[in-house]
N, C-alpha and C positions, 0 to 999 in steps of 0.2 A: 280614549275609546268612549263613545257615547252609547249608553244603554237605552234601548227602546222599551217604554212601559208595556206590560202585558196585563197584570192584575193589580188593582189598587189595594191598599191596606184594608179598605172597607169591604171590598169583594172577598178578600181572603177571610176576614173576620166572619162574614156571613156564611162562607163555606164551612169554616171550622164549627160554628154554632150548629149548622144544619147536621153535620156528621155526628156531633156530640149528642144531639137529640135522637138521631136514628140508633146510635149505639145504646144510649140510655134506655130507649124503648125495647130494643132487641134483647137487652141483658137485664131487664128488670128482675129483681130477686136473685141475681147472680153476682159474682165478683170476678170479672174477667181479668186476665193478665194482658196488659198492653206491652208489646215487645217493639221498642223503637229500633229502627235500623240506623245506626250511626255512620256517619256524623250528621248527615242531612236532615234527619227527622227531628232533631232535638228542639227546634223552635216550634214546629208544628205540634209535636207531642206535648210540649209544655202548655201551649194554649188549649189544646184539645182536652187535657185532663182537668183543667180549671173550669171547663164548661160541662163536664160529665155530671149527671145527677144520680149516679149509682156508686157503690164502693168498687174499687179496682186496685190492682197492683201494677207496678211498672218494672220492667227489666229491659236490658239492651243486648243487641247483637251488633257487632261491627263487621260490615261486609264492604268489600271494595271491588269495583269493576271498571272505574274510570282512570285512576291515577291522576295525572295532572292534565290530561287532554280533554277533548270535547267529544271523543268517541269511546264507547265501551271497548274494553280489551277483549270482550267475548268470554271471559272466564271470571268467576267470582271467587274471591279469597275471603274466608271467614277469619278475621283477626281476633274477635272476641265472641265467645258463645254465651248463650243464655245461662244464668246461674240458678234460676228458680226451677224446682221440680215441676215438670209439665204434666205429670200423670193425672188424667182425669180433669185437667183444667180447660177452661174456655179461653182460648188465646186469640188475640187480634194483633197481627203484625202491622206496624205503622211505619210507612215509608214517605219520604218527601216527594219523590216523583217515580211513577211507574213508566219507564221509558221503553225498554225492550221487554220488561217482565222477567228478565233472567235473574236479577238479584233476588226479587221476591220469590221466584220459583225455588231457588237454592235454599233460602232461609226457611221457607214453609216446609220443604222436604226434611230439613234438619229438625225442625220443631216437631213434625209428625213422628219422627223417630222416638220422641219422648212420650208418645201415646197420650196426647191430650184428648179431651172429650170433643173439642172442635177447634178448627183454625179458620179464621177469616182474615181477609186482607183489606188494608185501608191505605189510601194514598191521597195526599193533598192534590197532587197534580197527576194527571194521566195523559200520556202522549196518544194522540189520535192513532188508531191502529193497534194499540197495545191491548192485551187481555185486560178486561175491566175488573178491577178489584171489587169486593163486596161494598165498600164505602169509598166514594169518590168526592173529592172537593171540586176540582175544576179541570177542564179538558184544555190541553195546550197543543197547539199546532207545531209545525216544524220550527227549528231553530233551537239554540241552546239557551236555557233560561237560568237566571240567578236571582238570589235574594230570599229572604225569609228562611234561612238555613241552607238553601241550595247554593253550592259554590262552583267556582271555576278556579282550579289551582289554589284552593283555600282562600279565595277572595270573595267578597260580596255577600257572605252569609248574613251579615247584620242589617242588610236593607230591610225595610219594613214592608216593601211591596215586592212584586216579582217583575223582572225586566229581562229582555232578550239581549244577548250579546250580538253585536252587529256581525253580519256575514264577513268572512275574511276578505279584505280588499285584495283584488288581483293586482299583482305587480305589473306595472306597464313595462314593456320592453323598450329599452333605449337602443337607438340605432347608431 
């Protein structure tokens, strides 16, 4: 299966730096809590925090909506919740890709139950037509993408760039 290039390592690096600058400016004098949505966000979050110019804390939530397929199951399962006390905190939820927005919506609602001072959304990739998070790296068109933490059936997370899976080949009918 040949993967088609979508975003280079350099384009990703520039997007991460830009987001880090925006967050650092918005939270100057604060100590926000960045909540990574596992598993996909771990590479993006690691690079993002190294670029921040403010103090911060990190926690994780694990949410699943895809399983091993390329289509959302339409329901989000929370497998690991945030462990940090959220009361009065400024929280930024960090996701690899905002595709339908469902996962982010469910995670944000759970976080809001902890009565934080504020909650913002951050995604490296945002699908065209999805509700736009507060911090956006790159906009991606149709097709399933992998790399830089984003997987397909637990494969391709280690790619340094972002690539598209080819459209499924139609089986030709034999007569």
